[in-house]
C-alpha positions in Angstrom: 82.0 99.4 72.4 82.4 96.1 74.2 84.6 97.6 76.9 85.7 101.0 78.2 88.7 102.1 80.3 87.9 105.1 82.6 91.0 105.1 84.7 92.3 108.3 82.9 89.2 110.3 83.7 88.4 109.9 87.4 86.9 113.4 87.8 84.1 113.0 85.3 80.8 114.3 86.6 78.6 112.8 83.8 79.1 109.6 81.8 77.0 108.4 78.8 77.8 105.0 77.4 74.3 104.0 76.2 73.7 102.0 73.0 76.8 99.9 73.1 77.7 96.3 73.8 79.0 96.7 77.3 78.4 93.9 79.8 80.6 95.2 82.6 82.0 98.6 83.6 84.4 99.7 86.4 83.3 102.9 88.0 85.3 102.5 91.2 87.6 105.4 90.4 84.7 107.8 89.5 84.6 109.9 92.7 82.6 112.8 91.3 80.2 110.9 89.1 76.6 112.2 89.4 74.9 111.4 86.1 75.1 107.9 84.5 73.5 106.5 81.3 74.1 102.8 80.5 70.9 102.1 78.6 70.8 99.6 75.7 73.8 97.5 76.6 74.3 93.9 77.8 74.2 94.4 81.5 72.4 92.0 83.9 71.4 92.5 87.5 74.7 91.0 88.5 76.7 93.4 86.5 74.7 96.7 86.4 76.4 99.5 88.3 74.9 100.1 91.7 73.3 103.5 92.3 75.9 105.3 94.4 73.8 108.4 95.0 73.6 109.5 91.4 71.3 112.4 90.7 70.3 110.8 87.4 70.9 107.1 86.5 69.2 105.3 83.5 69.8 101.6 82.6 66.7 100.4 80.7 66.6 98.4 77.5 69.3 95.8 78.2 69.9 93.0 75.7 68.4 89.5 76.1 70.3 87.2 78.4 71.4 84.1 76.4 70.5 80.8 78.0 71.1 77.1 77.3 68.7 74.3 77.8 70.6 71.5 79.7 68.2 68.5 79.8 65.3 70.7 80.8 67.2 73.0 83.2 67.9 76.7 82.7 70.5 78.2 85.0 70.1 81.9 85.8 71.5 81.5 89.4 73.9 84.4 88.8 70.8 86.7 88.7 69.0 85.2 91.6 69.6 88.1 94.0 71.1 91.6 94.1 72.8 92.4 97.4 70.2 90.4 99.3 67.2 91.4 97.1 65.6 88.4 95.4 64.9 88.4 91.7 61.4 87.4 90.4 61.5 84.9 87.6 58.4 84.4 85.4 58.1 82.0 82.4 55.8 82.8 79.5 54.6 80.9 76.5 55.6 83.2 73.7 56.7 86.8 74.2 54.8 88.8 76.9 53.8 92.4 76.3 54.2 95.3 78.7 51.0 97.2 79.6 51.8 100.9 78.7 49.6 102.2 81.5 50.6 100.0 84.4 54.0 98.7 83.2 52.8 95.1 84.1 53.8 92.1 82.1 50.9 90.5 80.2 50.9 87.1 78.4 50.3 83.4 78.7 52.2 82.5 81.8 53.4 78.9 82.6 52.3 77.3 85.8 55.0 76.9 88.5 55.1 73.5 90.1 53.0 72.1 87.3 55.1 72.9 84.2 58.3 74.0 86.0 60.0 74.5 89.3 62.6 77.1 90.3 65.2 77.2 93.0 68.0 79.7 93.5 67.5 80.9 89.9 67.7 77.4 88.3 64.5 76.5 86.4 63.7 72.8 86.0 61.0 72.1 83.4 58.6 69.2 83.9 57.7 68.7 80.3 58.9 69.5 76.8 57.7 72.9 75.6 58.7 75.1 72.7 58.7 78.9 72.4 59.0 80.0 76.1 60.7 83.0 77.5 61.7 84.1 81.0 61.4 87.6 82.5 63.5 88.8 85.4 62.6 91.7 87.7 64.3 92.9 90.8 63.3 95.9 93.0 66.9 96.9 93.3 66.7 97.9 89.7 63.0 98.8 89.2 63.3 100.5 85.8 64.3 97.5 83.8 62.9 94.1 82.9 65.4 91.5 81.7 64.4 88.9 79.2 65.8 85.7 77.8 65.3 84.8 74.1 62.5 82.4 73.2 63.8 78.9 73.8 62.6 75.3 73.1 62.9 73.1 76.2 63.8 69.4 75.9 63.5 67.4 79.1 64.8 63.8 79.6 63.3 60.8 81.2 59.8 62.3 81.8 56.9 59.9 81.3 54.6 60.7 78.4 57.0 62.8 76.4 57.0 62.2 72.7 59.9 60.3 71.3 61.0 63.1 69.0 62.0 65.9 71.3 61.2 68.6 68.8 57.6 67.3 68.4 55.4 67.5 71.5 51.8 68.0 72.6 50.9 69.7 75.8 47.9 71.4 77.5 47.9 74.9 78.9 45.1 77.0 80.3 42.4 74.9 78.6 44.1 74.8 75.2 46.1 72.0 73.6 49.3 72.8 71.7 51.0 70.5 69.2 54.4 71.9 68.1 57.2 71.0 65.7 54.9 69.2 63.2 53.8 69.3 59.6 50.4 68.7 58.3 47.3 67.8 60.4 47.0 67.3 64.1 44.1 65.3 65.5 42.7 65.2 69.0 40.7 62.2 70.1 38.8 61.3 73.3 40.1 58.2 75.2 37.2 56.3 73.6 38.6 56.9 70.2 36.2 59.6 69.0 37.6 62.4 66.9 37.2 65.7 68.9 39.0 68.1 66.7 41.4 68.3 63.8 43.6 71.2 62.5 46.3 71.9 60.0 49.5 73.1 61.6 50.5 76.7 60.9 54.2 77.5 61.2 54.7 74.1 62.8 52.1 74.5 65.5 48.4 73.5 65.9 46.4 75.0 68.7 43.1 73.6 69.9 41.0 76.0 72.1 38.0 75.5 74.3 38.4 71.8 75.0 36.5 70.5 78.0 38.5 69.3 81.0 39.6 65.7 80.5 42.1 63.3 79.0 42.8 63.4 75.2 45.0 61.6 72.8 46.9 63.7 70.2 48.0 62.1 66.9 50.1 64.1 64.6 53.3 63.6 62.5 54.8 60.9 64.6 53.1 62.0 67.9 50.8 59.7 69.7 50.5 61.3 73.1 48.0 61.7 76.0 47.4 65.2 77.3 45.3 66.3 80.3 43.2 69.4 80.1 42.3 70.9 83.4 
């Protein structure tokens, strides 16, 4: 179901609409509702029903929130707060995992104020980067983590970005990533010495364990400086 009309059953005590395609639901007429299951739908924090004293309420497993890159900006401002409770936004390179024991998110997290900024739910990226995902958590709904799909970010007008927006080199946590390429990628010191060379796998070459410093990446149309910290 993509929608449901409950106006004819205002006296329901239990309602299960899990495993559907619902993004909104009107429960304002449900005066006696005590048990509610809305798991595995398309709700967001802004549209999930509030807990009005239900004895049992489950809402986990919501579908990914579709997002659009607009010149390096991702607008999730509609999810920035829930009745005054702020949402926490975290960006990861690749898909994070959930620790089964602690429930904590684990993965390679991007650096705020270095790789992106965020204000009122709007993320502004400071560099091109492929394959990133945002997670959203809010203590008003502690039993669900919302995710965006993996997305490629293309910024505009930032110095040092490769001319081809789908081909980019960048440094993160001591590693250098070269994405959107075919064939070999080479990393040189600023003096011109070859430091490392790798074949791209699935369009990406990853160089690990580089010492802090400035490097030049050359690969498939890319000739770009990166800084490893």
